[in-house]
C-alpha positions in Angstrom: -36.1 24.5 -29.8 -32.7 22.9 -29.4 -31.4 20.2 -31.6 -28.4 18.0 -30.8 -27.3 15.8 -33.7 -25.3 12.7 -32.8 -23.2 11.0 -35.5 -20.4 8.5 -35.5 -17.9 11.5 -35.5 -19.4 13.5 -32.6 -22.3 15.7 -31.6 -23.4 19.2 -32.6 -25.9 21.5 -30.8 -27.9 24.1 -32.6 -30.9 26.3 -32.1 -33.8 25.6 -34.5 -36.8 27.8 -35.3 -38.7 25.0 -36.9 -41.3 23.2 -34.7 -40.9 19.7 -33.5 -44.1 18.7 -35.4 -42.7 20.1 -38.7 -39.4 18.3 -38.3 -41.1 15.0 -37.4 -43.5 15.3 -40.3 -40.6 15.6 -42.8 -38.6 12.8 -41.2 -41.5 10.4 -41.1 -42.4 11.1 -44.7 -38.8 10.6 -45.7 -38.6 7.3 -43.7 -41.8 6.1 -45.4 -40.5 6.9 -48.8 -37.2 5.2 -48.4 -38.6 2.3 -46.4 -36.3 2.7 -43.3 -37.6 2.2 -39.8 -37.7 5.3 -37.6 -37.9 5.5 -33.8 -39.1 8.3 -31.6 -39.0 8.2 -27.8 -38.7 10.5 -24.8 -35.2 10.5 -23.3 -32.8 12.4 -21.1 -29.4 13.6 -22.4 -26.5 14.7 -20.3 -23.9 17.3 -21.3 -20.8 17.5 -19.1 -19.2 21.0 -19.2 -16.5 22.8 -17.3 -17.6 24.4 -14.0 -15.9 27.7 -14.7 -17.9 28.7 -17.8 -19.5 32.2 -17.2 -22.6 31.2 -19.1 -23.5 28.5 -16.5 -24.2 31.2 -13.8 -26.4 33.1 -16.3 -28.2 29.8 -17.2 -29.0 29.1 -13.6 -30.4 32.7 -13.2 -32.5 32.3 -16.4 -34.0 29.0 -15.1 -34.8 30.6 -11.8 -36.3 33.7 -13.5 -38.4 31.6 -15.8 -39.8 29.5 -13.0 -40.7 32.6 -10.8 -42.5 34.3 -13.6 -45.1 31.5 -14.1 -48.3 30.6 -12.4 -48.5 27.2 -10.6 -50.4 25.6 -13.6 -47.8 26.9 -16.1 -45.0 25.7 -13.8 -46.4 22.2 -14.0 -46.0 22.3 -17.8 -42.9 24.4 -18.0 -40.2 23.0 -20.3 -37.4 24.5 -18.1 -38.4 21.9 -15.5 -36.9 19.3 -17.9 -33.4 20.8 -17.4 -31.2 20.2 -14.4 -27.8 21.4 -13.5 -25.9 18.9 -11.4 -22.4 19.4 -9.9 -20.4 16.3 -10.8 -17.0 17.3 -9.5 -15.0 20.4 -8.7 -14.3 20.8 -12.4 -17.5 19.6 -14.1 -21.3 20.3 -14.2 -23.8 18.0 -15.8 -26.6 19.7 -17.7 -29.4 17.1 -17.9 -32.0 17.8 -20.6 -35.3 16.0 -21.1 -36.5 15.8 -24.7 -37.1 13.4 -27.6 -34.8 11.1 -29.5 -35.4 10.5 -33.2 -33.3 7.8 -34.9 -33.2 5.1 -37.5 -33.6 1.8 -35.7 -30.6 0.2 -37.3 -28.2 3.0 -36.1 -28.9 3.2 -32.4 -26.0 5.6 -31.5 -26.8 8.1 -34.2 -29.8 10.4 -34.3 -31.3 13.7 -33.3 -32.3 14.9 -29.8 -34.9 17.6 -29.6 -35.9 19.7 -26.6 -37.9 22.9 -26.1 -37.1 25.4 -23.3 -37.8 29.1 -22.6 -36.0 31.1 -25.3 -33.6 32.8 -22.9 -32.7 29.4 -21.4 -32.1 28.0 -25.0 -29.8 31.0 -25.7 -27.7 30.3 -22.7 -27.5 26.6 -23.5 -26.3 27.4 -27.1 -23.7 29.8 -25.6 -22.4 27.2 -23.1 -22.1 24.7 -26.0 -20.1 27.2 -28.1 -17.8 28.2 -25.2 -17.0 24.6 -24.4 -17.0 22.8 -27.7 -13.5 21.3 -27.1 -14.4 20.1 -23.6 -18.0 18.8 -23.9 -18.8 15.1 -23.3 -22.2 13.8 -24.4 -24.0 10.7 -23.4 -27.5 9.2 -23.7 
C-alpha cells in the first residue's frame, strides 16, 4: 500500500506493509480517545512529475502487464485501474491515483492518502517519487 502524508510543510510518499484496515483501526481508536473528529472519504490525488523520468516508462509497462495478466472479473476489481498517467505538457505527466483520504476535520489540508496497487506498480511509484522529490507538485 502507498501512503502519502500531507502536512503544512509538504508531502511525503512511502510504501507501507501495514493494511489499510489496521491503520484505520488505530487512527479511529486514537481519535475516539482524544475526542477529535476524523474523516475518511474516497478521493483522487494528482502528482505532477517530469516527463523525462526513466521510471515513468517502466511504470506504464507494469500497469499494462498487470492488466494483461488478469481475467475479466479480476480486471473489474484491479487496483491498478485506479491509476492513470496523463500527459499534461511536453515537460510534465500527471499521475492520478484513486484511494482514500483520512484527516482530522478541523485541518482539511492535512491528512493521509492511502492507495493499494499491484506491488510492482507500487515499487515504480515509489521510485518515481524518489527520483523527482525536488520537482513534484501535489494537489487534491
